[in-house]
C-alpha positions, 0 to 999 in steps of 0.5 A: 738524349740523342740515339748515339749517346744512348748507345754509348751509355748502354755500352758503358753500363754493359761493361760495368755489369760484366765483372759483377756477373762473371766474378773477379777473375775477369779482364775486359779488353777493348780492341779494334774491330780489325783484331776480332778474329785473332784476339778471340784466339789469343784470348783462348790461349791466354785463358789456357795459360792462366786457369780461372781467368776469363778474357771478355772482349769488346770490339768496335772502332778504336775511336768508339772504344776510347770514348767509352773509356773516357765515359768511365767504362770499366776496361782493363786493356785497350788495343787501338788500330792507330797511334792517334787514338791511343795518344788521345787516351794518354792525353786524357790520363785514362791510359797508363803510358808506362804500359804502352807498347806496339804489338802488331802492324798491318797495311791498307789496301783498296778492294772491290767486289770479286765479281765486279763489272767495274775494272779497277787498277789504280786509285785514279780509277775511283774518279771515273763515272762508273764508280758511284760509291766508295766505302770508307771508315768514318774519319772521326772514329775509325782509324782505317778511315784516317789512313784512307784519307791520307792515302787519297790526299797523297794521290791527289784523289780526295776531292774526286772521291769524297762525293762518292763516299759511303762512311762506315762505322768500322773496318768490318762494315767497309768489308761487308759493303764491298763483299755484298757489292753495295759499293764499287770499292772500299779501303780496309786492312789487308788482314780483313781482305784476307778473310773474304778472298772468295768475295773481294779482290785486292786492287792495290796496296795503298801508300802515302799514309801513316804506318798502320801500327797497333798499340796496346796499353793498360787503362789507368783505372783498371780494377785488375792491374796484375791480370791486365799486365799479364795479358799485355806481356802475353800479347808480346810473347811467342804464342800471341805473335804466332797467332797474329802472324797467322791472321796476316799481321806483321811485327811492328 
């Protein structure tokens, strides 16, 4: 068995054991990596409003999360960073389409290390010889990578940038590469860039890509359907919206 498959099996097993260890009053929410900080706070507010219920989060790239669900991971709610990945879950009948709703929006930005000696101001600058590495999310599993390719295609820059790409497992890894100065540029969501304003600089807001919207839905085989629906309702309510807006997300 290949190492990636072993990791996938271990992830599914870990999710499967969690409800047994924590008791029945738990829901598991698999959420896109870019939602990590905001969702931890949303989870705390939800637990405060629903005494006795625990929210367990599983953060990763959206494509990795849907693959875990397809493999049978006992997840109750899925929060994706794009519509394509959620569509895949609906088509495979592992997502309850009747519960699907958009709850947040974001924007794609190009960033560079704050102290970079390579001046960047446009996407075309990425083609210069002094730009050696550009961090991009993996196209197959990381939504920010697909948004990035759309933006680069629209700007006619993909061919020039592709040989320089360092692919990342999720958007936070892109942010890490840039913040540590391991690459000259990268593409992340604006909310991620805001977390490291002391280490990265937003060069520009990218255009020419699909709208960055976040859909949420209940997993069809959820073992805690009532609690999953309650979490989805809470996610659309004022307390959660306020938290998301504070972290820089906008209303879809």
